C-alpha positions as CSV (number, residue, x, y, z in Angstrom):
1,M,117.6,246.4,84.8
2,Q,117.2,245.7,81.1
3,F,117.6,248.3,78.3
4,I,114.5,246.8,76.7
5,D,112.7,244.2,78.9
6,L,111.2,241.7,76.5
7,K,110.9,239.2,79.2
8,R,108.4,241.4,81.1
9,Q,106.4,241.9,77.9
10,Y,106.3,238.2,77.2
11,Q,105.1,237.4,80.8
12,A,102.4,240.0,80.4
13,Y,101.0,238.4,77.2
14,K,102.3,234.8,77.8
15,Q,99.0,233.0,77.5
16,E,97.9,234.7,74.4
17,I,101.3,234.3,72.7
18,D,101.6,230.7,73.6
19,Q,98.1,230.0,72.2
20,A,99.1,231.8,69.0
21,L,102.3,229.9,68.6
22,S,100.4,226.6,69.2
23,R,97.9,227.6,66.5
24,V,100.7,228.0,64.0
25,L,102.4,224.8,64.9
26,Q,99.2,222.8,64.6
27,S,98.5,224.4,61.2
28,A,101.9,223.4,59.9
29,R,101.7,226.5,57.7
30,F,104.9,228.4,58.5
31,I,105.5,230.7,55.6
32,L,103.0,233.4,54.6
33,G,99.5,232.0,54.9
34,E,96.5,233.1,56.9
35,E,98.4,234.6,59.9
36,V,100.4,236.8,57.6
37,S,97.4,237.9,55.6
38,L,95.4,238.7,58.8
39,L,98.4,240.7,60.1
40,E,98.6,242.6,56.8
41,E,94.9,243.5,57.1
42,E,95.2,244.5,60.7
43,L,98.2,246.7,60.3
44,S,96.8,248.3,57.2
45,A,93.9,249.4,59.3
46,F,96.1,250.5,62.1
47,T,98.2,252.7,59.8
48,R,95.2,253.8,57.6
49,T,96.9,252.5,54.4
50,G,95.4,250.5,51.6
51,H,97.9,247.6,51.6
52,G,100.4,246.0,53.9
53,V,102.9,243.5,52.5
54,G,104.6,241.4,55.1
55,V,108.3,240.8,54.5
56,S,111.3,239.1,56.1
57,S,112.9,242.2,57.7
58,G,112.8,246.0,57.6
59,T,116.0,245.9,55.5
60,D,114.3,243.7,52.9
61,G,111.3,245.9,53.0
62,L,113.4,248.9,52.1
63,L,115.1,246.9,49.4
64,L,111.8,245.7,47.9
65,A,110.3,249.2,48.0
66,L,113.1,250.5,45.8
67,M,113.0,247.4,43.6
68,A,109.3,247.9,43.0
69,R,110.0,251.5,41.8
70,G,112.8,250.4,39.5
71,I,115.8,251.9,41.3
72,G,119.1,250.7,40.0
73,P,122.4,251.8,38.4
74,G,122.5,255.4,37.2
75,K,120.0,256.5,39.9
76,E,120.5,258.5,43.1
77,V,118.5,258.2,46.3
78,V,118.7,260.9,49.0
79,T,118.7,259.9,52.6
80,T,120.4,260.9,55.9
81,P,123.8,259.8,57.1
82,F,122.6,259.6,60.7
83,T,120.7,256.3,60.8
84,F,121.2,252.5,60.8
85,I,123.2,251.4,57.8
86,A,120.3,249.5,56.2
87,T,118.7,252.7,54.9
88,A,121.7,253.5,52.6
89,E,122.9,249.9,52.2
90,V,119.9,248.9,50.1
91,I,120.5,251.8,47.8
92,A,124.0,250.7,47.1
93,L,123.0,247.0,46.8
94,L,120.8,247.9,43.9
95,G,123.7,249.7,42.2
96,A,122.3,253.2,42.8
97,R,124.1,255.9,44.7
98,P,123.3,257.1,48.2
99,V,123.3,260.9,48.5
100,F,123.3,262.3,52.0
101,V,121.6,265.3,53.6
102,D,122.5,266.4,57.1
103,I,120.1,266.3,60.0
104,D,118.2,268.9,62.0
105,P,120.0,268.8,65.4
106,G,116.7,269.1,67.3
107,T,114.9,266.2,65.8
108,F,117.8,264.1,64.4
109,N,115.7,263.8,61.2
110,M,116.5,265.0,57.7
111,D,116.9,268.8,57.5
112,V,114.3,269.9,55.0
113,T,116.1,273.2,54.1
114,R,119.3,271.3,53.3
115,L,117.2,268.8,51.2
116,G,115.7,271.6,49.2
117,Q,119.2,273.1,48.6
118,L,120.5,269.7,47.5
119,L,117.7,269.1,45.0
120,E,118.0,272.6,43.6
121,S,121.7,272.0,43.0
122,R,120.9,268.8,41.1
123,K,118.0,270.2,39.1
124,G,117.9,269.1,35.5
125,K,120.6,266.4,35.9
126,G,118.0,263.6,36.2
127,E,119.9,261.3,38.5
128,V,118.0,261.8,41.7
129,A,114.9,259.5,41.7
130,A,113.8,259.1,45.3
131,V,114.1,260.3,48.9
132,I,114.1,258.1,52.0
133,P,113.5,260.2,55.0
134,V,114.1,258.3,58.3
135,S,111.7,258.7,61.1
136,L,114.4,258.3,63.7
137,Y,114.0,257.2,67.3
138,G,110.3,257.0,66.8
139,L,109.7,260.6,65.7
140,C,108.3,261.2,62.2
141,A,110.4,263.3,59.8
142,D,108.8,266.5,58.4
143,M,106.9,264.6,55.8
144,D,104.7,267.3,54.4
145,A,107.7,269.5,53.5
146,I,109.6,266.5,52.1
147,N,106.6,265.4,50.0
148,A,106.2,268.9,48.7
149,L,109.9,269.0,47.6
150,A,109.5,265.5,46.1
151,R,106.5,266.7,44.0
152,E,108.4,269.8,42.9
153,F,111.4,267.7,41.7
154,G,109.5,264.7,40.4
155,L,110.7,262.2,43.0
156,F,109.0,259.4,45.0
157,V,109.3,259.1,48.7
158,V,109.7,256.0,50.9
159,E,109.3,256.7,54.6
160,D,111.8,254.6,56.6
161,A,109.4,254.0,59.5
162,C,111.5,251.1,60.9
163,Q,111.5,252.9,64.3
164,S,108.3,254.9,64.1
165,L,105.3,252.5,63.8
166,G,102.7,254.0,66.2
167,A,103.9,257.6,65.9
168,L,101.7,260.4,64.7
169,Y,102.5,263.4,62.4
170,K,99.8,266.1,62.3
171,G,97.3,263.5,63.3
172,K,98.3,261.0,60.7
173,P,100.0,257.7,61.5
174,S,103.5,257.0,60.5
175,C,103.5,254.6,57.5
176,S,100.7,256.6,55.8
177,L,102.7,259.7,55.1
178,S,104.1,259.0,51.6
179,S,103.6,256.8,48.6
180,M,105.4,253.9,50.4
181,A,106.6,253.3,53.9
182,V,108.6,250.4,55.5
183,T,108.6,249.3,59.1
184,S,110.6,246.7,61.0
185,F,109.5,244.1,63.6
186,F,113.0,243.4,65.0
187,P,112.4,242.3,68.6
188,S,113.5,245.6,70.2
189,K,111.2,247.7,68.0
190,P,108.1,249.3,69.6
191,L,106.1,246.5,67.9
192,G,108.6,243.6,67.7
193,C,108.4,239.9,66.9
194,F,110.5,237.0,68.0
195,G,113.0,237.2,65.2
196,D,113.2,239.3,62.0
197,G,110.2,240.7,60.1
198,G,108.9,243.8,58.5
199,M,106.1,245.3,56.4
200,V,105.8,247.6,53.4
201,F,102.8,249.9,53.2
202,C,101.3,251.6,50.1
203,D,97.9,252.7,48.7
204,D,98.5,251.7,45.1
205,Q,97.1,248.2,44.3
206,K,99.4,247.5,41.4
207,L,102.4,248.5,43.5
208,A,101.3,246.2,46.2
209,Q,100.9,243.3,43.7
210,R,104.4,243.9,42.5
211,L,105.8,243.9,46.1
212,R,104.0,240.6,46.8
213,A,105.6,239.1,43.7
214,L,109.0,240.5,44.4
215,R,109.1,239.1,47.9
216,V,108.6,235.6,46.4
217,H,111.4,235.6,43.8
218,G,109.3,237.7,41.4
219,Q,106.6,235.0,41.2
220,T,103.1,236.0,40.0
221,A,101.8,232.4,39.7
222,R,103.4,229.1,40.9
223,Y,106.7,228.8,39.1
224,M,105.9,231.8,36.9
225,H,108.4,234.6,37.5
226,E,107.6,238.0,36.0
227,Y,110.4,239.8,37.9
228,I,113.8,239.2,39.4
229,G,112.9,239.2,43.1
230,I,114.2,238.0,46.4
231,N,113.2,235.5,49.1
232,G,111.7,238.2,51.4
233,R,108.7,236.5,53.0
234,L,107.3,236.9,56.5
235,D,106.8,233.7,58.4
236,A,103.6,232.8,60.2
237,V,105.2,232.4,63.6
238,Q,106.3,236.0,63.6
239,A,102.9,237.2,62.3
240,A,101.1,235.3,65.0
241,V,103.2,236.9,67.7
242,L,102.7,240.3,66.2
243,R,99.0,239.9,66.0
244,V,98.9,239.3,69.8
245,K,101.2,242.3,70.5
246,L,99.3,244.5,68.2
247,R,96.2,244.1,70.3
248,H,98.1,245.6,73.2
249,F,100.1,248.1,71.2
250,P,97.9,251.2,71.8
251,G,98.3,250.7,75.5
252,E,102.0,250.3,75.2
253,I,102.2,253.5,73.1
254,E,100.5,255.4,76.0
255,A,102.8,253.8,78.5
256,R,105.8,254.9,76.4
257,Q,104.5,258.5,76.5
258,E,104.3,258.3,80.3
259,V,107.8,256.9,80.6
260,A,109.2,259.6,78.2
261,A,107.4,262.4,80.0
262,R,108.8,261.2,83.3
263,Y,112.3,261.0,82.0
264,S,112.0,264.6,80.6
265,G,110.7,265.9,83.9
266,L,113.4,264.2,85.9
267,L,116.1,265.4,83.6
268,A,114.8,269.0,83.4
269,P,117.2,270.3,86.1
270,L,120.1,269.0,84.0
271,A,119.2,270.9,80.9
272,E,122.6,272.6,80.7
273,H,124.3,269.3,80.1
274,V,121.6,266.9,79.0
275,M,119.3,267.7,76.0
276,V,116.1,265.7,76.1
277,P,114.1,264.7,73.0
278,G,112.2,267.5,71.4
279,I,108.8,266.7,69.9
280,P,107.4,269.2,67.4
281,D,103.9,270.5,67.8
282,G,101.3,268.1,66.2
283,C,103.6,265.1,66.5
284,R,103.7,262.0,68.8
285,S,106.9,260.0,69.0
286,V,106.6,256.3,69.8
287,F,110.0,256.6,71.5
288,A,111.6,253.6,70.0
289,Q,114.6,255.0,71.9
290,Y,114.7,257.7,74.6
291,T,117.8,259.4,73.3
292,V,119.5,262.4,75.0
293,R,122.5,264.5,74.0
294,I,125.3,264.6,76.6
295,R,127.1,267.9,76.1
296,G,130.7,268.7,76.8
297,G,132.5,265.8,75.2
298,I,131.8,263.4,78.1
299,R,129.2,261.1,76.6
300,D,131.5,258.0,76.6
301,D,132.6,258.7,80.2
302,V,129.0,259.0,81.3
303,A,128.1,255.7,79.5
304,R,130.9,253.9,81.3
305,F,129.9,255.4,84.6
306,L,126.3,254.2,84.1
307,A,127.5,250.7,83.2
308,S,129.4,250.6,86.4
309,R,126.1,251.1,88.2
310,N,124.5,248.3,86.1
311,I,122.5,250.7,84.0
312,P,122.5,249.7,80.3
313,T,122.7,252.4,77.6
314,A,123.2,252.4,73.9
315,I,124.6,254.7,71.3
316,H,122.4,255.0,68.2
317,Y,124.7,255.7,66.2
318,P,128.4,256.2,67.0
319,R,129.6,256.8,63.4
320,P,127.6,258.4,60.6
321,L,127.3,256.5,57.4
322,H,129.4,258.9,55.3
323,L,132.4,258.0,57.5
324,Q,131.8,254.2,57.4
325,K,134.4,252.2,55.4
326,A,131.6,250.5,53.5
327,F,130.7,253.9,51.9
328,S,134.3,255.1,51.2
329,F,133.4,255.0,47.5
330,L,131.3,258.1,48.1
331,N,134.5,260.0,48.9
332,H,133.2,261.9,51.9
333,A,135.4,263.3,54.6
334,Q,135.1,264.4,58.3
335,G,133.2,267.7,58.4
336,D,131.0,267.0,55.4
337,F,127.9,266.5,57.6
338,P,128.7,268.3,60.8
339,E,125.3,268.0,62.5
340,S,125.4,264.2,62.1
341,E,128.9,264.0,63.3
342,M,128.2,266.1,66.4
343,A,125.1,264.0,67.1
344,A,127.2,260.8,66.8
345,S,129.5,262.1,69.5
346,E,126.8,263.1,71.9
347,V,123.7,260.8,71.7
348,L,123.0,258.3,74.5
349,S,119.9,256.1,74.6
350,L,118.6,255.3,78.1
351,P,116.6,252.3,79.1
352,M,113.2,252.6,77.4
353,H,110.2,250.3,77.2
354,A,106.5,250.2,78.1
355,F,107.2,248.2,81.3
356,L,109.9,250.5,82.8
357,L,109.1,251.2,86.4
358,E,109.2,254.7,87.9
359,E,111.8,253.7,90.5
360,E,114.0,252.3,87.7
361,Q,113.9,255.6,85.9
362,E,114.8,257.4,89.1
363,K,117.8,255.1,89.5
364,V,118.9,256.0,85.9
365,V,118.6,259.7,86.5
366,D,120.3,259.6,89.9
367,A,123.2,257.8,88.3
368,L,123.3,260.3,85.5
369,K,123.4,263.1,88.0
370,D,126.3,261.4,89.8
371,A,128.1,261.0,86.5
372,L,127.7,264.7,85.7
373,R,129.0,265.7,89.2
374,K,132.0,263.5,88.6
375,F,132.9,264.7,85.1
376,K,131.4,268.2,85.1
377,K,131.9,269.0,88.8
378,L,128.3,270.2,89.2
């Protein structure tokens, strides 16, 4: 059993993918070009946004989004400590200061009440410039409430949608929920390529033009550089693969709903010890991961037990960002963000992909039951 079975996916679309790759190889146009432009148009339509700008990774997309809005030294950007490091890393790379807000324990996303309290405490100081809410595990953050706070305090919002392309929030697609959004096409993402890749979405034409320049060393015409930029281009091979997968993506999203619902049903009798993902009304998660909470301090024991049964799991994420050595300059300590710290000690992601078989899920849950019997004496 694979945690994410990319081989099954490739076999399902092999003929189409091979033809797309051959088309790129014969064109000899490997960076940007028509494949990337067409993918940008197709994903803009999918997300109902005005512009999509293909970039080299989700990380570079977040970096470029902040660069396009002038984030640098003297600025603060608010995000969550319970996410992959890239979200806060790009803030620090630009010389700005990451400011953390704890998560809601039910959704793992930014706690809007705590965000409001933080912004109120900094009112009038002028350092906070932006908010990057993370739509974690495929579930959109509470973007209406976050956008309202951003308007109140004069901030801009970038949705970190690196795990949530294909999700819905109150009927609206992830990546269309704020002034800018960024997604990732890392191979294990719900829509993944065969390497690294990402896209930045916005509705503002001038902002899109700036992003397109910034991804090519700030170039606005050949060898004419208006900005200091980066080498952040998406290559045509990845775009061609993504265009094939995008045609099948709606079907995969539905399959993910079925897999998640089956997991939740199978795990319902274990509710005392295993908390399944909670999806707020009006939302649809794309289930980039199916992540449960294992109560009682036995998560690591359970993970090792499942591994002994050849069932792969993952921990997204074992240490919150405020406790990472890389962010020691922020002077945070254990206990500063208790919900993130508790989540880091309890979360366990189970095998999850659109091609997961019912009998494979039953095997996972049976092994989880055996683990709980062993460690909790059910």
